[in-house]
N, C-alpha and C positions, 0 to 999 in steps of 0.2 A: 504493500500500500504506500502511495506517495505521502510524503510528510504533509503536504498541503491538504490532502484529503483527510488525513488523520486529525489535523488541527480543526478542520471544519466539523468533523463528527464529534470531536471533544467539545467544541463550542455548542453544537446542537444539543448534546446531552446535558451540558451545564445549564443552558437556558430552559430545557424541558423541566428539570427538577427544581430550578430556581422559581419557575412559575408555580409549581405544585407546593413547594415548601413555604412559599410566602403566606399562604392562607390556610392550608389544611389543618395543621395542629392548633392554630389560633382561632379558628372560626367559632368554636364554642364560647370562648371568652368574649368575643365580639358580640355574639348573639345574646348572651346573658346580660352583659353590661350596657350595651348600646341600644338593643332592640327589646329588652325586657322579655326575652323568650323563656318559655317553660322548658323543662327537660325533654318533654315529648317533641316540642318544636325543634330543639337542637338535634335530637335523635333523628328526626325526619330529614333535616338538612344533610346529615351525614349519610342517611339511607339513600339520598339522591345520587351520591357517588356510586353506591352499590348497584342501583338500578342501571346507571350508565355502564357499569362494568359488565353487566349481564348482556346489554344490547351491543356494546362495542365490538365483540368478536364477530358478530354477524356483519356489521358494517365493514370491518377491515377485511374479513375473509371472503365475503360474498360480493362485495361491491368495489371497495377501494383497490384491493390487490388485483382484481380482474380487469378493470377498465381505465384506471388512471395511474399516472406516475406517482409514486409514494411521496416524493418531496413536495409535489404540488398539492396533494391532499393535505399534507401536514401544514403547508402554508395557509391554505384556505381555512382549515379548522382553527388555527391559532388566531387568524384575523377575525373570524366569527366569534371565537371565544373572547377576544379582547372587547368586542362590541357588547357581548352578554355581560362581561364584567363591568363595563361602563354603566349599563342599565342597573346592574345590581348595586353599584355604589350610590345610585340616586334613590334607592329604596329605603324607606324608614319603617315599613310595615313588615312584620316578621312572616306573615302569611304570603305576601307578595314575594318576599325574599326567597321562599322555598322554590317557587316556580322559576325564578331567575337562576338560582344555584343549580336546579335540575337541568335547565337549558344549557348552562355553562358546562356542567359535567358531561353532558351528551356530546359536546364539542371536544372536551379534554380527554376523556377516557380512551378514545381510539388512538390518540397520539402516543400513548405509552407503547403500544404494539408497533406503531408506525416508525418511531425513532429507532427501536431495536431492529426492525426490518431493514431500514435504510442503512444502518451501520453494518449489519451482517452481510448484506449483499455487496458491500465494497471490500470484503475481507477474503483473503486466501485461506487463513487459518484462524477461525473465530475463537478457538480455545486459547490461542496465544495473543490475539489482537484485541478481543472484545473487553477483557477486564480493565485495561488501561483507559479505555473510552468510557465504559460504564461507571467507573469510579468517579468520574467528573460529576455525575449526578448526585452522588453522596456528598461530594465536596460542595456542590451548589446548595444542597439542602442545609448543610452546616453553615454556609456563608449567609444565606438569606435569613435563617432563624436567628443567627447572631446579630444581623443587621436590625431585625425587628426588635430583638431584646434590648440592644444597646440604646435604641431611640424610644424604647417603651411604647411600641406601636401595636402590641398584641391585642388590645381591645379597641383598636381604631380602624376606621374604614380604609386607612392607608394600606392595610395588608392586601386588600383586593386591588387597590390602585397600583401597588408594586407589581402584583401578578398581571394586571392589565397591560402595563408598559412593557413588561418582559415578554408577554404573549405577542404583543405588537411587533417587538424586535424579532422574535423567533418566526413570526408569520412572514415577515419580509425576508429574513435571512434564509428561510427554508427554500425559497425559489432559486437560491444560488448554490444549494447543495448538489453533490454529484447526482446525476440522473439515475433514478431507480425506476425503470419502466414496469408496466403491469405485466403479469404472467398469466394470460388467459388460459394457457394449456394446463396449468396446475389444478388439481382436484381440490376444490374447497366446498364440498357439499355440506348441506345442513347437518348430516350425520357426523361428518368430520369435525365441524365446529362445535357442536353440542357435546361431542364425545360419546356418541351412542355405541360406537364399536368397543369402547372401553368397559361397557357394562359386563362383559364376560369376566372381568377381573373380580366381580363380586362373588364368583364361585369360591374364591379363596377367602376364608373367614377372617384371616388376619388383615387382608386388604380392606375388607368391609369395616372392620373395627377401626382401622386407620382412617378411612374415609369419614366415618361418623365422628370420630374424634377431631378431625380437621375442621369439619363444619361447626362442631360445638365450641372448639377453642377460639373460633372467630368471634364468638359472643364476647368473651373477655377482651379480645383484641380491640373490639369496637369501643369498649369502655375506656381503654387506654387512649385511643385517638380522640375520642369525644370529650373525655372528662379530666384527663391528666393536667392540662394547662390550667383550667379554672380551679382545680383542687389544689395544685401547688401554690397558686396565687393566694387562695384563701388561707392556706397554712402559714402564710407570712413570708414565703420565699420571694426573693427579689430577682430581677433579671431572669425570669423563668425560661424564656425562649433560649437564652444563651446556655443555660444549664441543661435544658432538655436536649441540646445538640450533642451532649455527651453520649446519648443513646445511639446516635448515628456513628460516632467514633467507635463505640464498642461493637457495633454491627460489622464494621470493617475488620476489626481485630478477630472476632470470633468466626467470621467468614473464612479467614486464612487458616483457622484451626480445624476446620471441618474435615479435611482429608485425614489428618492425624487422629482426630477423635473417632472418626468412622472406622478406621482400621484397628484401633485399640478397643473400642466399646461395641461396635455394631449398631445397627439402626435402632433397636429397641431401647437400649440404654441412653442413646443420644436423645431420643424422643422423650424418654422419662425425665432426663435432666432438664430438657426444655420445659416440660410441664411443671416440674418442681420450681423452676425459676419463675414461671407465671404466678404460682401461688405466693412465693416469697415476695415478689415485687408488689403484689396487691396488698399484702400485709404491710409492706413498707409504706405504700401510699396511704393506707388507712390509719396507721398509728404514728407516722412520722410528723414532726412539727418543726418548723423553721427555728423556733425559739429554744426548744429543749432537745430535739432529736433529729436535726437536719440530716445526719448521716444516713438515716433510714430512707429519706427522700432521695439522696444521691444514689444509694444502693438500688432503689427501685428504678431510677432512670438508667443507670449503667447496665442493669440486667436486661435491658432491651435487646442487646446483641445476642445473649444466650437464648432468650425467649423466641426471638424471630428466627435466627439462623438455625438453632438446634431443633426447632420443630418444623418450620415452614420450608426452609431450604433443604434440610435433611429429608423432609417429606417429599420434595420434588425429586430428589435423588432416588428415594425408595420407589416412588411411582414409576420413574424412568426405567429402573432395573426390573421391576415387576412386569411392566407392559411389554418390553421388547420392541424391536424395530418397527413392526407392522402397525401397532396401535399406540406408539409413543406419543404422537401429537394429540390423538383423541383423548388419551388418558390425562395428559396435562391440561387440555381444554376443559375436560370434565371437572378436574380438581379446581381449576381457576374459577370457573363459573359458580361452583358449589360453595367455595370459601369466600372469595372476595365479593361475589355477587350475593348469593343467598345467605350464607353464614353471617357476613358482616352487615347485610341489610337487616336481618333479624336482630343482630347484636346492637345495632344503632338504635333501633326502636326500644329494645329492652333497656338499654342504658338510659334513655330518656325517661321511660316509665319509672325506673328505680330512682333516678335523681329526683323526680317529682314526689315519689313516695316518701323519701327521707328529707324533704324540705318543709320546714315549719317557719312561718312568718319570714320567708325569704332567706332563711339560713339553712344551709345544707349540712346534714350529718354525714361527712365524708367517710368516717370510719365504717358506718353501716353500709354506705353505698359501695365501698371497695370490697367489703366482705362478700358481696353477691358474686362478682366475677371470681374471687378467690375460691368460693364454694363450688362454682361451676367447673373451674379448673381442677379442683380436687376430685370431683365426680368423674371427669374425663380421665384423670390419672388412674383412679381405681379401675375403671372400665378397661383402660389400656393395659395395665399391669396384669390383670386377670386373664384377658382373652387374646392379647396379641402375642404371636410367636415370631421370633426373628429368624427369617431365612437368609442365610449369608449370601452376599453378592460380591462380585469381583471388585477388588480395590481399584484396579486401573480405570474401570468405568466411573467409579465414584470421583476419582481425582479429575477426570476429564470434565464431568458435569460441574463440579465445585468451582472450577476455574473458568467455566464458560460464561 
């Protein structure tokens, strides 16, 4: 790959995650403080993203990939997204806000797959070239959340304005990216996208348990994305966005440890460690306090790397090895829609209901709120320990996927 192309792709990935990181983790704080939203309304706003994640594979796989150059679709979607964000910034009604954020998410969600597709199609060896490009997304997330935290913008409409300007830049920049033409000959049937071919994997009891556990653990994951920022703020922690970026740093560290941990422990123990980390972090969020036990809050933040990498990334590896070459894409599509779409959609709604349930006179009982996802994670852990059986897989495959 030419150096100029590599730099273009790195800039593309940086802008992509700069847009996302500007608003996603801070949206709940903005809704609670500026629009007076209830927990259910906040949950609905996050569920809009899950709805878009369910729809986006169909758009990318059945329309964009077949008929249009990917970089042009990326440009149009970002320009449309910038327009939706502008309208969103003008909204002061929480009910109207939901429809704007849903419209925006419908433009944004497909770009996650498109940026990866554009990058991959320019590579000779994706397992060697993609990590250095994809890591720019994590760096962007860290950069923008620290920017938001430094200027104390977490509860301000400026988080969406930052995303709007970044989307506008990416929208224009996308038209100058290397050409990624459509591939009409490639099979992108409805069955492939939904992952219907992967249903044969449910004949394996352990895969069925893993699948159910993956969907269920997305409920606690939704609590983290929707409620962590306002919870930390209410605890008395300052510069919350800056400190939450430690979670992305830990994500990079533990990602690098996956091949070693997988070869030493195997998939079952890695997934168990991930579930134990989920329970520990929610206890930390629930009982930590900036005045007397801020270390618990830091622990809860830093555990993000273990929680995410050791369960979700390891789960992708497990799915890939279980599926085999013929239904690999279908299996990953099925897991993606079920978790980030259905699981997190349900989780966002549940998080909102629970937040309202433990709110009295405008004051949230965060300890009780966080014990709910901790309890869900504990149930998933028991289910997993009792019924899941680890079938060993080749370490070489694991290392290839972990670095892809």
